[in-house]
matplotlib code that plots the C-alpha trace (Angstrom):
import matplotlib.pyplot as plt

x = [0.0, 1.3, 1.6, -1.4, 1.0, 2.0, -1.6, -2.6, -5.5, -7.7, -9.5, -13.3, -15.1, -11.9, -11.8, -8.8, -10.2, -8.1, -7.6, -7.4, -10.3, -11.2, -13.8, -16.4, -17.8, -18.4, -18.3, -21.3, -23.9, -23.5, -19.9, -17.9, -14.7, -16.2, -16.2, -12.7, -11.3, -12.8, -11.5, -8.0, -8.1, -9.1, -6.2, -3.9, -4.9, -7.6, -10.1, -12.1, -14.5, -16.5, -19.9, -23.2, -26.6, -26.7, -23.8, -26.0, -23.1, -23.9, -24.3, -20.8, -19.2, -21.1, -20.0, -16.3, -16.6, -18.3, -15.9, -12.8, -12.6, -12.1, -14.1, -16.7, -15.3, -12.1, -13.9, -15.1, -17.8, -18.9, -21.7, -23.8, -27.5, -29.2, -31.2, -34.6, -33.5, -32.1, -35.5, -37.3, -35.2, -35.4, -39.2, -39.6, -37.3, -39.4, -42.9, -42.8, -42.3, -44.9, -47.5, -46.8, -45.4, -42.3, -39.9, -40.5, -44.3]
y = [0.0, 3.5, 6.2, 8.7, 11.5, 9.2, 8.6, 11.1, 9.2, 6.2, 3.8, 3.3, 1.4, 1.6, 5.5, 7.3, 9.9, 12.6, 11.7, 15.3, 17.8, 21.3, 21.4, 24.2, 23.7, 27.1, 28.9, 31.1, 31.6, 35.0, 35.4, 36.1, 34.7, 31.2, 31.7, 33.1, 30.2, 27.6, 29.4, 29.5, 25.9, 24.9, 27.0, 25.3, 21.9, 20.8, 18.5, 17.3, 19.7, 18.6, 20.3, 19.8, 21.4, 22.3, 24.7, 26.8, 27.9, 25.9, 29.0, 30.3, 27.0, 26.5, 29.9, 29.2, 25.7, 27.2, 30.0, 28.0, 26.4, 23.1, 20.3, 18.7, 15.3, 16.3, 17.1, 15.0, 16.8, 15.1, 16.1, 15.0, 14.6, 15.4, 12.6, 13.9, 13.7, 10.3, 9.1, 10.7, 8.8, 5.5, 6.0, 6.6, 3.7, 1.5, 2.7, 3.3, -0.3, -1.4, 0.8, -0.7, 2.7, 2.9, 5.8, 6.8, 7.4]
z = [0.0, -0.9, 1.6, 1.3, 0.0, -2.8, -4.1, -6.6, -8.2, -7.5, -9.8, -9.8, -12.6, -14.7, -14.4, -12.8, -10.3, -8.7, -5.0, -4.0, -4.8, -3.9, -1.1, -1.2, 2.3, 4.1, 0.8, 1.0, -1.7, -3.4, -2.3, -5.5, -3.8, -4.2, -8.0, -7.8, -5.7, -8.0, -11.0, -9.5, -8.6, -12.2, -13.5, -11.1, -12.4, -9.9, -11.8, -8.7, -7.1, -4.0, -3.6, -1.8, -2.4, 1.3, 0.8, -1.5, -3.8, -6.9, -9.0, -8.3, -8.8, -12.1, -13.4, -12.7, -14.3, -17.5, -17.8, -17.2, -20.6, -19.0, -20.7, -18.5, -19.4, -17.5, -14.4, -11.4, -9.5, -6.2, -4.1, -1.0, -0.6, 2.7, 4.2, 3.2, -0.6, 0.0, 1.5, -1.4, -4.0, -2.2, -2.0, -5.8, -6.5, -4.3, -5.0, -8.8, -9.7, -6.9, -8.8, -12.3, -13.5, -15.5, -15.0, -18.5, -17.9]

ax = plt.figure().add_subplot(projection="3d")
ax.plot(x, y, z, "-o")
ax.set_aspect("equal")
plt.show()
């Protein structure tokens, strides 16, 4: 096993994912610095951005990504869902087939 400092990527489903990403927690919505920090990180070579809907800064992160010129295929954008969303997703996944409804209808 390699020391953590030596690990720059990890494999998942045959894809190499950057092991270090830019965290955006406590980056307030409406704060222009969020966009500036994400833009700077992308210029410096970051390709993994860690987000969450609860942070409320999706707009700024999205603007930085769009304006960066980095193709979407190069980026790994991770997120977290609050429990209420997870329960909703699980409910739909369970109830829809039980009702005889396909996701396409």
